[in-house]
C-alpha positions in Angstrom: -8.6 -15.5 -45.1 -5.9 -17.9 -45.7 -3.3 -15.0 -45.2 -4.7 -14.2 -41.9 -4.5 -17.7 -40.9 -0.9 -17.8 -42.1 -0.3 -14.7 -39.9 -1.8 -16.4 -37.0 0.1 -19.4 -37.3 3.5 -17.3 -37.6 2.4 -15.2 -34.7 1.7 -18.6 -32.5 4.8 -20.1 -33.7 6.8 -17.1 -32.5 5.2 -17.0 -29.3 5.8 -20.6 -28.6 9.4 -20.3 -29.4 9.9 -17.2 -26.9 7.9 -19.2 -24.2 10.5 -22.5 -25.2 13.8 -20.1 -24.7 12.1 -18.9 -21.6 11.7 -22.4 -20.0 15.3 -23.5 -21.3 16.7 -20.1 -19.4 14.8 -20.9 -16.3 15.9 -24.5 -16.3 19.7 -23.8 -17.2 20.0 -21.3 -14.3 17.9 -23.7 -12.4 17.0 -20.6 -10.2 13.8 -21.3 -7.8 12.1 -17.9 -6.4 10.1 -19.7 -4.5 12.9 -21.5 -2.7 14.7 -18.4 -2.8 11.8 -17.0 -0.7 12.5 -19.4 2.0 16.5 -19.3 2.0 15.9 -15.5 1.9 13.6 -15.7 5.1 15.8 -18.0 6.7 19.5 -15.9 6.1 18.4 -12.3 5.4 14.9 -11.3 6.4 16.3 -10.4 9.8 18.0 -7.5 8.4 16.8 -7.0 5.2 13.1 -7.3 6.2 10.4 -9.5 5.0 9.9 -7.2 2.1 13.5 -6.3 1.2 13.0 -3.0 3.3 15.7 -2.6 6.0 15.0 -3.5 9.5 15.1 0.0 11.1 16.3 -1.4 14.3 19.3 -3.4 12.7 20.1 -0.4 10.5 20.4 2.1 13.3 22.3 -0.2 15.6 25.0 -0.9 12.9 24.8 3.0 12.1 24.2 2.0 8.3 21.8 3.0 5.5 20.5 -0.1 4.3 19.0 0.4 0.3 15.5 -1.5 -0.2 16.3 -4.4 -2.4 13.7 -3.6 -4.7 15.2 0.0 -4.9 16.7 0.8 -8.6 19.9 1.0 -7.1 20.0 -2.6 -5.9 17.9 -4.1 -8.9 20.4 -2.4 -11.7 23.2 -4.7 -10.3 24.0 -7.4 -12.4 23.6 -10.7 -10.7 27.3 -11.7 -10.9 27.4 -8.3 -8.2 24.7 -9.3 -6.0 26.1 -12.7 -6.0 29.5 -11.3 -5.1 28.3 -9.1 -2.6 26.0 -11.7 -1.0 28.9 -14.3 -0.6 31.6 -11.7 0.4 29.5 -9.2 2.2 29.3 -5.5 2.1 30.4 -3.0 4.2 29.2 -4.3 7.8 27.1 -6.7 6.2 28.7 -10.6 6.6 28.9 -12.8 3.6 26.3 -15.5 3.3 28.3 -19.0 3.6 25.6 -20.9 1.3 25.5 -23.4 -1.1 25.8 -21.8 -5.0 21.8 -23.1 -5.7 20.6 -21.2 -2.4 22.5 -18.1 -3.5 20.9 -18.4 -6.9 17.5 -18.8 -5.5 17.6 -15.9 -3.1 19.0 -13.9 -6.2 15.8 -15.1 -7.8 13.6 -14.1 -5.1 15.3 -10.6 -4.5 14.7 -10.3 -8.2 10.8 -10.2 -7.5 11.1 -7.3 -5.2 11.8 -4.9 -8.0 9.7 -1.7 -7.3 
């Protein structure tokens, strides 16, 4: 009985440590997917669609293939690469002139689109 109690206590301690680490990581990066959705809707949705799927009319007009933002190809990119592409643009996509925090929030939202 005492051994089970100690095992349970050890497990709870590990879970609390993991949760604390996750909270600290989120706080350190300060990214907010909810705020990111609002920024995405304002700046990215017109071309990339509400759910990260390309707007077919825009893709056709620009004569480009746009990957779904939730696709493995996009999601496998590092945050640094996605940030650079968002700020500088890719191909015919113009870069986004936005505050550092807005970019971080948009990337946090894009990460929620993973398929």
